[in-house]
Each structure stands twice: as structure tokens, then as C-alpha cells.
N, C-alpha and C positions, 0 to 999 in steps of 0.2 A: 478510177478516180479510187476505189476502195483500198486497191493497191498502194496508192500513192499515199493513203492516209496510215498505213498499219506500216509503210516504210517509216513515215514521219514520227510515230509511237516509237518504233525500234531505235532512233536515235539516243532517246535517254534511258536506253540499257545499258550495264555494267559500268554506270558512271559511280565514282566515289563519291560525290557530292551531287546536290542538286542544283538545277540551274537556276540562275539568278534573276528570273524574268518577274518576278513577285516576292516581295519582303513581305511578312508577316507584321502588325505593329500592336495587334491586342487580339485576344480570344474570348466570345462569349462561348462557354461549355456547359451544356446542360448532361446529367447523366440520372437514367432512372435504373436501379441494380434490382434484380429479383435474387434474393442470395438463397431460396428454395430451389428454384429452377438452374440458378449460377449461370445467369444470363445477365447483359448490360445492354441497352440500349440507348441513343443520346442524339441528340443534336450540337454542332459546332458552327458557329459563325465567326469566321475572321477577317477582320479589317486588313486589308491588302493595299502594300503602296506598289501599283503596277510601274516598273520604273522603264521598261521598252516593250514597243509594240508588240503583241503574241497572240498565237492562236491557242495557246497552251499554259496549261497551269499544272506543274507536278510537285507533288507533296509527299511526305509517307505514309505510307498504311501496312499494317499487317494482320492478317487472321482478323479481318472486318468485314461485313458486309456493308456495302454500299447501297443506300438505297436514294432518296432524290438529291439533287444538286441544283445549284442555282447561284449564279454571279450578278449582283446587281452594280451598277457603275455608279459615279458621283452624280451624274444626271438622273437617277433612278430608273434606269433601263434596264431590265433584268434579262441573262442569257441562259437557255440550258444547253449543257454539252453537247454534243452531237456521239462523243465518243467519252465512256467513263471505263477505262481500262485498269484494273488491277493484276499489277506485278507481282504477285507473292515472290517466290523464289529466291534468288538470290538478289532481287533489285528491292523489294521492300517497297513498291511507289504506285502512287495513283496518278495516272496520266487523265487529265482532262483536255479534252480536244474540242475546240468551238469554231462554230462555221463562220463567225466573226471574229474579225480582229479586238481585241482588247485594247482599249487606247491607254496612254500611259496616264495615271493619275490613280486615286484613291476608289478602293470599291469594297463590297464584300462579298465572301464566299460562303454558302450554306451548305452543311453537308447532313442529310439522315445518316444514320449506321447503326448497327447493332452487331453484337458477338457474344461470345461466353466469355466467362470469368475465367482468367487463366489457372491450370491447376498446377504448375510448375514454377512457381515464386519468381513469375515476373512479368510484364504489364501490370495490370489490375488484376489481381489474385486473389483467388478463395483459399482461406485456411480457415481452422477448426480450432475452438475454445470448447469446453466442457462447462455447462451451468447444470447446476443440479443433477449432473451424473449424466446427462444427457447431451452428446455432441453437438454443436451448431456452427452455420458457418457465418464469416465474417469477411470483408473485404479491405485488401491494401495495395498501394501502390509500390513499385520496385521500377523505374523508369531508368533510372542511369545503366547501362549505356543508351542505348537505343531501342528502350520499349514503352515509350510515352506512344508509340505510332499503335502498339498492339490495343490500347484504350480509345483514342481519337483521332482522327485524321489531321495530321501537324506537320508543319516545316520540323523535321525533329533532328537540329541539328544545334550545338552550343551557340554559334554567332549569332543565329535568327532569333534573338530575345524579343521577348513583348508582352504586353501585361495579359492576366488573367482573370476573368470574372467567370464563378464557377456559382453552379447550382445543383443539389443531388436531391433526388427521389430517395426515401429510406424508410423501414418500418419503425414506426414511431419509436418503440421502445429501446432504439439505437442510436449510439452515439455517431454522428459525423462529423470527421474533421478535415480541415484543409489547410492550406498555408496561411490565410489568414484569418482574422476572427469571422464570427457569426454576425453579418449584418441583419438577417430576419430569418423566421422560422414560420410556414403555414402548415397546417396541420388540415388532413382531407382524410376522415375516418382514421384508418389505421396505416396512413401514408404521411408521412412528414417532408414538404419540401424545405432544405436549408439553402438558405443564398449567403453568399461568403465575400467579405468587401472585395473590392476589385487589387491584385496585388501590386506590386511595383515591376517593370521589366525585368523577367527573369528568362532562362532557359526553358526548354521544354521537358529536359531530363530532371528539373527539379520541383516538377508539379507533383504535390502528395494530394493523396486523399486514405482516409482510414474509416471505415465502419465497422462499429462493433460496442462490444457493453463493458465498460471500463469503472473504475474507482480513479477519482486523483485527487492529487494535491498541490497547491499551489503557493505562490509567494511572488511579490513586485519586487522590482529591483530598484534603486535610488534613482535610476533615470526612468524609471515609470512603464519597464517592460514586465508585461504578465508571464511569467515562466510557470509551468504546467509540467507533472508529469503524472501520464495516463498508466494505470498499471491492472494486473487483473481483479476483478472484485473480491475484495477483502484482503487485498496485499498493498493496500497503499503506502501503509509505514515501510514496506519495503524500496520505497521511491525518494525517501528522505534523503540519502547520503547522494544520489546522482543529484535531486533538487537543488542541493547545496552546491552542488560543484559549477553546476550551470549558470547559477546565479554570482559567484566568484568569476567564473570564465568570462562572462559577458564582460564584467568589471574591467578586469585584466585586459583583454583583447579592445574594447573602447580605447583605455588609456594607453595601450601600447601602438595602436595604428592611429590615434587621435581622430577617429572616423565613430561615431554614436551606429549602435544596432541598428539595421537599416530598418525592421518590421515593429508592428505594435507588439506584437505578443512571440513567443518560444514554447511549442509543445513538444515534449519527447513522450514518445510512446512505445510501451512494451509489447512486443507484436510475437504471438506465440509461434509461427512458422516465417522463417526470415533467412536467406540463403547467403547473405553478406555477414559481417557484426553489425554494422549501422549505416545508416544514409542520410546524410545532410538536407533532405528536401527543405526548402527554403519555410523556415518559421514551423517546422513539421517534421523533427528529426524521429525516424523509425528504427529500432533497434530488436535485438533478440534480447527474451527476457533475463536471460543470464548477466548480461553485457549491461543493463540497465537497475536491475535489482540487486540491492545489496541485503545480505542477512549478517547480523554480527555473530550468529554461531555458526552458521552452514557454510558462508564464502569463506575461501581462502584470503592469504594475504595476497598472493597472485592475482586472483580474479579482484581484488578492491583496487590492486593497482591497475590491471587492465582497464578496468571501469573508470577510472580518473582518467586514465590516459585516453580514451575511445570518446568519451563526453566532451573533453578538451578540443579534441582532433574535430568531431563533428562541430560543435560550437563556433570553432575557429575556420571552418568551412565559408561561415557565413559573412566572413571579409575576402578568403582567399577560396575563392571558387565561385560563391553565391554572386556576393556585390562586382567584385571582377573576377571574371570566366574566362577559360582558355577558349582561344580562338577556335580550334579542333582539336582532336582528341591526340594529337602527336603533340601538343605541349599540356597531356594530363597530369605532368610531374608537378605544373604550376600548381594546380589543385593539392597533389596529395603529398608532393614531397614539403610544400610549407606546412601544410595541416600537420603531418607528421612532424616536422621539427619544433614547431610551436606548441604543439600539444605536450611536448617533454620540457618546453620553458613554463607554461602554466603551471603543468604538474609541480615541477620547481619549486616555483613561486608558494603554492599551496601545502606542499609537504617536501619542506627543504631537507629533513630528517631523511627521506628515503635515497639520498643521491642519485637522483633518476638519470643525471646526465653521464653518470659512470655506465650506467643500465643500457644507456642510448648506443652504446658501444655493440651491443647486441642485433641493433639495428645495421651500425656500419658494418658489422662481419657478415651478416647474411647479405648485404648488397654486393660486399666485397667476392663474396661466393660466387653468387650469380654470373657477377658480371666478368669473371676469369673463365668463365665458358664460349666457346665458339660461337653456341646459340644464343648468346646475349643480345643484348638490342642498345643503341643510343639512348640514353635519357628524353630527347626528342626522336621519337619515333614514327617513322611513315607508317600511315594507315590508311588502307586503299580497300578495306572490306568491314562492312558494318559489323557483322560478326566477329571478326577478328580484335574488335576493340576492348572485351573483355581480357582477353591475354595480357594486355598492358597493364593492367591492374595487378602490378607484380612487386617483388623484390626491387627491382629497377626506379620506379617510379615511386614508390614509397620510401625504401630505404635508401638505395645509392642516391635517390635525391635529395631526401633532407641529410646526409652525410656531406654532401657538396655543396649544401646551402650552410649546414654547421663549419666546415670548412672554409668557406667565404668569410662568413660571420667572425671567425676567427682571425682570419687576414686584415679584414676592413676596419675590425673594433664593431664594440657591442653599441654603442652611440651613433656613428656613421650607418651602421646597418639598418637598426631601428628608425633614423631621421629618413633613410631612402626608401624604404617599405611604406613610411606613412603616406609618403609624398606620391609613391605608387597606386597606393588604393584610392588615394583622393583624386588624382589624374583620370584611373580607368573604371572608376565609381558607375555603375550601370552601364559598363561596356564590356568589352571583349580584350585580349591582351594575349600576345606570343612574348616568346622567351626574350627576344631582344628588346621589346618594349621593358623589360625589368631590367636588362643590363643597360639600356640608355640611360634609366633613372639613377641606378647606380654609380655610372660612370661621369654622370652631370655633378651628382653630388660627393663623389671622392676625387674625381679630379684625374682618375685612372681609367686605363681602357680595358673596362673589365669583361666586355664581349671577346677581345682577342684572347683574354687571359681564359673566359671561361666556355668559350667555343668549343675547344676540345673535349673539355667534360662532359658536354651536353649533346653536342651534334655527331661523335662516335663514340662506339662500345670500348669499354677496358678501362684499364687503370696502368699505372708503372708501378712494378717494383725497383726502388733505390739499393742497388747495391752498395757498401759502404765498406773501404779498406783505409788501412791508417799506417803512415809512414811517417816517424819522427814527430811533428807536430804539424802534420797537414792530413787532413781528410779527404778522402778522392769517394765522389759520388758519381752513378751511372746510373741512367735509368733506360731500362726496356720494357716492353709491354708484359705484363704478367699474365699467363696464360697455364690453367691447371692441365693442360694437354701435355705441356713439356714445349709445345712450338713457339717459335720466334714470331711475334708479333711488330708489327711497326709503327707503332704507336708514338708519338713524341707530346709531353703535357709540359705547360706552364706549371711548375710544384711548387707551392710553399714550403719549404723544408724550414722544420725547427730541430736543433741539436742541444742535449744536455750534454756536459763533459765532467761526469764525477759527480755532477751536484745540479740540483734544480735553481741555484743561484748564478750557474755559470753557462749560460744558453747562447746560441745563436738563432738569426731567424734571416732567410735568404730565399731569392726563388730561383730554382733550377730553371733555366730555360733553353738548355742545349741538353745535348746527349750525356755529356759527362761534364764536370766540372770540381775543382779544387776550394779547400776551404782551409786559411791560416788559423789553427787554435791556439797559438804558441800564447798570446795574450790571455786565453783562458786557464791554459794549462799550470801559468806561473804567476796569473795574477793573486792579490791578496783577496780573500772573500770579504764580500760587503752585504750588509741587508739580509742577516741568516733568520731562517723561518727556523722555528722550535721545531720542524720536521730535520731540516737541513743539520741544526744543531748537535740533534742526537744521533743521527746517524752518519755526519760527515767523516768523523774521526775513523770510524772503521772501514768507510768505503774507499777512502783517498788513495787507500795502497795496491786499488783494484782498478784506477782508472779507467772506468767504463764509460761507452758513447752509446747514448739513448737517442735514435732517431725519431721524429713524429712523436714530439712530447705528448702527452695525454690522449694518443691517438686522434689528435684531432685532422690530420689530413687523410683523403683517401686512398691511399695508396701503401703499399708492403715495403718492408725492409728485410735486405739479406745482408747480414755481418759476415766478414772473414771470420774464419774459425777463432783466432784469437779474442776480435772483440765478443764473439760470442760465447767464449769461454768467460770472459770478464763479467759481460752480462748475466750468465748463471749466477756466479759469486756475488752480483750485486742484488740479486734476487734473495738469494739464499740468506745474506746479510739483513735483508728488509729494507736495501737502499732506495727501491723503486717506489712510486706510488701504484695504487690499484690498478688504475688504467693503464700504467704500462706494463705493470705484470703481465695486464689483461693480453697486451698487443703483441708482446714479446711471443706469449704462447700461441697466439692465433697467428702469428705470421709464421713461425715454425710450422704448426699445424699443415699450412696451405703448402708450403714451400715441400714439406714431405708429401702432400695428397698429388701435386704436380711432381713428383720424384726429383726432386730437386735437391733433398736432404733425404737420408735415411732414415727409417723407424728409431733406429736405435739412439739417431741425435734427438729425436722428439722425447724419446722416453727418457734419457739422461735429463731433460730440462725438465721434464714433469718432476723427475725426484726431487727437485729443490722446491716444491711446493708442501710438502708434507706438513709444514706448520702453517698452512694458509686458513685464515678464519675470515677475509672479506668474502662478501656474496658473490658479486661479480665475477671475482679470479676462481673461485670456488665452481661456479655455475661454467665457466669457461671450461675448466679443468674437467669436470664431469662429461660435458659433452664431448670433448675430444676422448676421452676413457670409453664412453659408448662408440664412437665411430671407430676408434680402436679395435676393440673387440669385436665391432660388424664385418670387420675386413680379415679380420685373423681367421675367423673361422672357415673363411674361403681359401686364406695365404697359407696359414700354421697353426692348422687345427690342434694340434698336440701341443702348443704353449698356449693356449687360450686360458687352460686354467692358471697357468703361471701370471699371466698377463691379468687376471681378474683379481686372483690374491693380491698382485701389485697396488692393483687401484684400490681393493679395498684398505690397502696398508695408509695409503693416501689419506683417505677419508677419515679414518679412525679418530685420528684426533679432532677435527672437526667435531664429529659425531658424539665423541663424549663431553664437549665442550657444550652443546645445544642441546643433547638429551631429548626425551621424548615429548615430553609436555612443556607446554609454553611457561614463562616466568612472568609474572605479573610487571607491568611496565616495561616488558624488554621491547627493542628496538623490532620494525616491522622488517628488515634485513633480518632479522634474527631467525623470524618467523618464514621469511621465503627458503633461508639457508635450510633449516629443518626438512623441509618437505624434499626439497631437491637431494641432501646429502644421504636420507634415509632411503627414499627410492632408490637411490645410485645402489647401496649398499645390499639391499635385498636384489636387486635384477643383477648383482655380480655375485649373489649366492654367498654372503655371509650368514653362517648359519645362525650367531646368536642374534642378529637383527631379523632376520626371519622369523625364528621362534617367537620373539618378544612381539613382532608385527601378527603374527596369527593369534594369540593370546589378547592383543588388542581388539582384533577382527572379532573374536567371539565374544569379547565386552559388548561392541559394539551391535552385537546380533541380540544380546539380550537386553541392553540398552541404548535406544537409539540417540539418547542423549548424554551418552557417557564421557565424562572428561578424558577418559583413556585415550581417546583417539580423536584429535582435532581435524577441522578441514585440511590444515595442511598437512597430515601426515596419513588422510586416509588411503591416498593413491598409491602409498607405501606398502598399507594393509594387503589393499584390493591386490597387488602384483604378487606378493608372497603367497596370497592364498589360491591364486591361479598358477604358482609354479608348483605348485603342489598337486595340480588336478590333471587328471588325465582321462581316457575314455571310462577306463576301469574304477575310477573313482572323481565322480563327477559332483562332489559335494561343494566343493568350492565354487563352481561356476555356476550352480544351484541356487548357492545363496547368493552370489552378485546378482543373480536375476530376481530373486524374491527381494531384494532390497531395491532395485531398480522400480520394480512394481507396484511397491509400496509406498515408493518415495512421493510425496505431494509437490515438490519442489525442485524447481530445475537447479538449484546450487547442490543437489543430492545427486541428481540425473548423470548431470554431465560427466564426473569424473569416473562413475560408474560404467559408462559407457564409452569412456578413452581407456578402461582397462581390460572389457571382456573379450577383445580379440588378442590378448596378450598371452594367452596361453601356448607353451611348448607343443601340445598335444594339435596335430593339424584337426584331427577330427573336430574338437571341440572349436578351432577356429573357424573350420565351415560353418558350424553349428551357427557361432557368434555372426558369421557375414550372413546368412540368410536371417536369423533374426533382425539384422540391420537392415533388411528389406520388409519386413513385416509392417503391420498396422501400428504395432506396438513403439516404434521407433518414428518420429516426423523426421519429413526429409532432411530438414536444414542440420538434424543432428546425425546424420550418417558420416560427416567428415569426423566427428568425435570417435567413432569404431574406427576409422581409417587409420587414424594417427595411432592407434595403439598396435598394428599389426607389428611383428617381429619378424628377422630373420629363418625362425623356424616353421613360420607360417607361409611362406612367402610362394612355395610351390602349390600350394592349396588354393590359394588366394588369387593366383595368376589362371590356374584354370578354372575359378568360378568365374573369375571376370571375362573370360572369352565364352563362356557358355552363358554369360547373362548380359553380353555386353548388346544386344538389340534391343532388350529391355530399359538397360541404362541409360543409354544414348538416347531412345525417343522419350523417356521420361522427364530425365533433370536436365537443367539449365547448364550454362556453362561454368559458373564459379564449381558445381557441385560433381561435373565432369572431371574438371582439373582435379580434384582431390582424389577420384579414382584412378587417375595415369598416375599421377604423383607418387601417393603412398603405396600402391602396390608394386608399381614398375622398378621403381627406386631401392627395393630392396633387393636386387640383384646384382651381381659384380662380376658376371662372365661375357665375354664377346659372343657366346653361342646365342645366350639367352637375347642379347641385343638384339642378334640377326633374326630369330623366333619372333620377337614383339615386331618388330618392321614388316617382316613378311606378315604377320598377321594383319596389321592395320594399313597394309598399301592400299587393301581397296575398300577401307574404314573410316579414312583421313576425313577431316570437316575443317572449314576454317576455324571455326569455336576453338578448336585444341590443337591446332597444328604445330606451332611454337612450343605449346606445352609439354607435346608428345617428343618432339626432336631434343627438347631439354632433358627429358627425363632419360631419353636412348644414350644420349651423350653422358649423362650423370653414370649410369651402368658401366659404360664404355672406360671413362674416368678411374672409376673403381676395380676396374678389371685391369688396368694396367696397374695402379698402386698395388693391386694383390701380386701381379706378375715379380713388380718389383722388390716387394717386401721376403718373396720367397727367395729370391738371389742374395740375400742378407748372411753372410754367414756367422756374423758375431751374434745375430738374434738368440738364439737358443740360449747360451751362456750367459747374454745380460738379462733375459727375462729371469732366470732362474736366481740369477743373485739379487736382482729388485724384489721379487715374490718373498725370499728367505730376509731381506732386510727389513727391521721393524722401526 
């Protein structure tokens, strides 16, 4: 009998999803928190619908002790399980075996449980804040993707939606927040019990609880929604910008989706320790402090923009994600891709002068980069293990997902797209949906077969490169899968192609549905011009003689373009003559760079193209140019070390024009984009070793040391000064490093601390780098801020960083969650450019691999091998030395 029961329990091991014997409809959750002992205990009563006769109930549990368990059916009969088996390990389930068969119908499952507050920023976790110089504990939840089970036993899958009624015992002096407004509070000496209203149906990963000490500010929307921002004590004024954004975003999305915000309140909370950037808990959005709090003096233009996009993204989730939720994690992109896309739309409505859709190209470029790797994955990705879900919160789900949506929006038109999304939200409100459900709605509304067009974009990985040739008045298009490895893929897509012929008023649009297709452009080449815009009138005359062809107008499509030599040469002329829009100049450069990485075009071709951007002043184009400069310097150090200085001089020459135009200090009334540009350009000039800029940066840094409020070093240019100081730092001259540490220790705002952390590991001296890495793991740096230090690592510190990672791996793996683990792997491993190092890394991890970072590790090793191939290819270019010297001398 015992053996038989064990075998019955064994059947539930190794399953991706829970068995559907019972479906939860509501949870009554009681939690008691002890913030001194860092423990939790509680009771959960789950109303269940038993949908088939069963002797088992199976739900999720992880790192909890289960005490009493009982089940009461609709006839008020109570059953105690004969088996209560917690399968932590790989399965993370609680199996309850009963002697009696539980009949079909409704019932209530009750469980008493206890556990520890998690120390690793997941589940219901402990974090600390400082009150009057004393460190104190608070508690916060982070349940996405599958960590609600660490807090209470539950059916922890997005499709198993239920209502939640929550009550919490907390110390009376603390504020307790959850998804819904407070219904009642009862005080018992120094403990208060906070009762929250019952929620609408939602997935377990959206349940949220925060317990701590805060100040708050609030505003009520025109629709009566109370919006609050909870800030550290004494800093509520820093929440005003985010509060204003949230109120506007609620109105924008309510109108766009023709569906009201589903809850009576929206709280946004600045949390001192948080592994991600923000989390869209239903009605209780949690944020890193630096992403919610805005300081007019200390926050950079870039942080203001990030804050705007992130707040818009999280508020948007209340429709795309919370109200309508993906059926399973395979459809995560329905949450993240759409929230990313629509956050840019909302930002553009609030700040049209930011030209944020041009900056959306950086999202597209990141998605294209990852999706050209063999270790990419489809947008709709199979998920077989709970701990592997964290790995798909990546550039494919967010960035390729949002770029494909933008492409589809461009193809269908704004009005049709909005009408379809509004219908989709109404149809699936309070429910779950799959990707094909969205395609069905879009097909219904548009009359087009959207699923047949879009399945290739979401169900398989990769995208095409479109090769373009010109013969007489015929353009020839051919598609093939683009892979950075240079290998031939076998994908075929239905591609919306847009083409400009020598002017933005001479355009063609068509669907490329086959491997190759021809387009007759004679009517465009020989037709009279109509509807001339001012841009075209000004530029047409000087560009007409160069008959240029630009495919993928405004970079609206998720594909790359490879032009034959004569068309590429004409495009270079068009860029030099300023005939192309900023987005198209960005696109030509990004595509050429990608082709160069894939060894489909030589580095000399890329450098020749970069040379025509000397007079560029547009932020998004210069930002791309700077990014490409960094990448070329990185591989040149391994491929052509003798030419690195020439290349750096060339890159300095490219950027001097824009640096002289912007200057170090902001001008009253200048644009947001100018402020962004200033920070990037001066940081690049310092990084490439421009003496005049470095000296100026060091002088301004001294001014900051003497006066923390000096106008000589704005939030936008501080990073350039910090790097300049570190480039002069070594083991024998530690002043710069010590000065940065002093600034960090004296800073009392996250806005000051983050840029300092992003720079301290950027020193060229390996000994200082090692010191910075050890400092990163000390008590002085919060776990959540580790990623900032890692992001600052440079190639000079890669060997010491890799050695340090190996020595500390066991500690790092045991201490940090998946999100932070990914940062250690990505930022350290991808500094390398050799196959030998890739093999060494593979050997080290062969016995240490884990589902939480398997894909991430493979992608990082592939990136090393791709760079190794690019390094080898670059070494073979005979013309490079001469070209590099010419470009370095050209003023």
C-alpha cells in the first residue's frame, strides 16, 4: 500500500504545469510578519472548483513549512490528507493525498504554513532602510515569474486567476500596502491587522505586499482613481514627477483601449532593494528608488527619460498583462512587447519634443542583435522548467516583441490597430489569452490573414536580411535569414517592404512573400514630384543627381538591408548631403555594422561609412555612431592593436564637431535631446583619450569635490568626469578611485550613487578593478546595485574579473537570484574575444550549469565566438592600416 501511494505521488514529478484536478476561484490569505526574526507565518483558504474526481490536490510551494491542512466540501464535510508531501527541488509542488475521493464540485482548502523572509529579492523578501542612522527591516514582494509560491501555497500559474482577500499583521508604526485599498485596521497593542478589500480576478504573480515606513503624495484622476507615490521619509517631493506621469498615463491608456482602469487606486512605491527595474503588481507598482524618484538637479536627462518610459510601461501593464494576461509564459511577449511599445507611444504623447520614436530604434537594434544569434529563441518560446522562465525576460520578449508590433502597426495603420486592440482588451478582460487570440481579433477587424503573416515572426527565431540590387529601372530583392555567425539559415518571412527612391515623396510599399521579387520603379524614377514637404524641397535638388535607394523607410520593419556596392555608395553620398532622415541614417549605420560583425562586409567599408557622419548633430544618429565606435575599439584591441590609437583619433575627429556645438554646460531652454547628446559625446571623447576633454573633465571634477552643487558639472556630464579621473588612476596613484569612493559614501541620494557605481570598475589598472569588484560585494553596495558596477567593466579588466568570478562563483550562485546572476555572466564573459577563452569558460561551467542561466550562458559564449571570428576576419584586411592612418589625419 505504501509503495502504491509513493508511486501515485511520483506521477506528479517532472511536470511543466500543474494537473487540472482543481481550479482556484478565490484566496483568503492571512500573513503575520516578524521583521526582527525575518519570518512569516500564515493561513490560506482557497475556494476550489473540483472538476474531476480525485484523491490528490497538487499546488505550488517552495521553501515553506506546511503545518495543518484540511479540505471542506460543499456539504461541509472536512477531510484531512493522509499524505502531505513537499517536493521542493526541481518540482516546487505540494502534493496532498486523501484516502477519500474528492467529488466534483466546490470546496475550500485550508493550509497553515510558515517560512523565512527571503534574503535574495524574490518571493516575500526582507530589505533594509535607514531611519535616523539605524538600519531597519521592511518587507516587499517580487512574485513574477514563479515566486508567489515562496510566500504562500498557491496555484502559481498565470492562467489560474482568482480573487484575493488579504489581511496582514504588522508592527503598528509601519505602513502596509497591497493590491487593493484598506478596508479596515484593528490595533492590538503594538501589532495592527490590516484588512484589504477583495481584488478582482488576477494571476498569483501580480499579488503584491509592501510593509515599511514611507511618506506619500497623492492625486485623484478625473475618473476618481486615487494615485499615490510612496517615497522614503523626507523625500516625497522627489515623487512629484512620477505622480504626474502616472495620472497622465492612466488617462492615455483609458482612452486608447476604450476601457477604464480596473481598480479603485494605484500605488507606486520606491523600494530600497529591488532586483528588476519595476514590477506591475496589480494596483501596487514597485520600483527601484532611482527609477521612481526624480531630482531636478541630480537626475540626468537620460534618467528622466527612463523614468517616463518605465512608469508608462508599468501602468500600461494594467491593461496588457493584468486585465488581459498571457495564458502561459510562452506568450510573455504579449505582456512585455506590448507594454514596451505602448510606453513609447505614451511618452511621445506626453513629451513630443523628445522624438522618442526615433529612440525606439535602439530597442529594435538590440532585438535585431540578439535575434541574429543561433542561441536566440522565438518570440513565442517553449517553457519547460519554472526556473528557466526568468531567462525569457530578455531582448526578444521586450525589444523584438515591441519592434514586431511597431512593424504590424505601420502595416495596418494606426486607426485599425487601435480599434483592434481595444476590441481585444474588451473581449479578454479578466481572462487569459494566447498570441493567436490577438491575431484573430486583428484579422477580424482588418479583413487580412494576420496569423499567416505573423506566425513566422513569432513562432520561429530570426529575421531576414534583404539584399537589394538595381538594374535599369528594376530593383531586385532577395531575402535570406540573417545570422551573425555568417551561416545560412533557412527561414522565409512575409516582409512588409518600404522603399524610397531619391526622395521621401517617391515611395513604394509591398509584401515580399517569396525568396526573391522584382520591383519596377520606372514610374517613380521618371514621374514629376508632388506634395513636396519642406524637407524634400530643401534637399531634393542636391540629392537627385545621386539617385539613391533606401529600403525600410524610417526603420519600421524588423529586418536588415544589404545593398550592392553602387547603391551603398549612393547612400553614403545621400547621408553626406543630409538627404536622409535621422532614423534612416541610423538604420544604414546599424545594418552596415551588423553586416561587418557577421563578416559579410569588411571593417574598412564600415569605417568609410562612419566618415560621412562628421557633421552629424542628431542625438539618435550620434548615439549609434558612438556605440559603433566603442565596439570597433573593443575588437581592435585584439585584432589590430597597432591601429587602436589611429582609430581612436579618427573617432575623436568624428565627434569634435558635435562637442563644440553642445559645450560642457547646459544652455537655458535647450532641448532634452541636447542634454542627452552632451553626456554621450563627452563621455566618448574622454574614453577615446582626447587630451583637452580629459583635462577639462578632471578640472570640473575638482570643482565638484570642492562644491557638491557646482554648476560646472551637471548630472549629464558627471559620468564623463568620473571616467576621466579613473583613466588617470593606478595602483601607484589611487587618488581618483579614493575620491569616487568618498563621493559615494557621502552621497545621500540614489541619483548621485548610481553614476558613481557605474564607473568605479572602469579603471585600466586590474588591481583597482579587483578592488572595485570586492567593494561591490561588500555591505556598502546593495545587492540590487551590483549590476551598475558590472556594467562599467572594460576589456582591460576582463582577466582579473573572470578570475574573480571563478573564485567567488559558489558564493554568487547561492546568494543571488536569476536576474542578478545573468548580469554577472553577461557583463564579465562577453568582454572576451577568443575561441580559447570560450572553451575555458565552457569547461568551467560544465559542472555548474543551472536552468536559471543555461540560455544566458550559451548566448554569452556565442557572443565571444562571434567576436573571435570578427577579430580573425579583421586581421586579414590588408587595406586597414593605410585607411586608419588616413582617417586619423583627416580633420
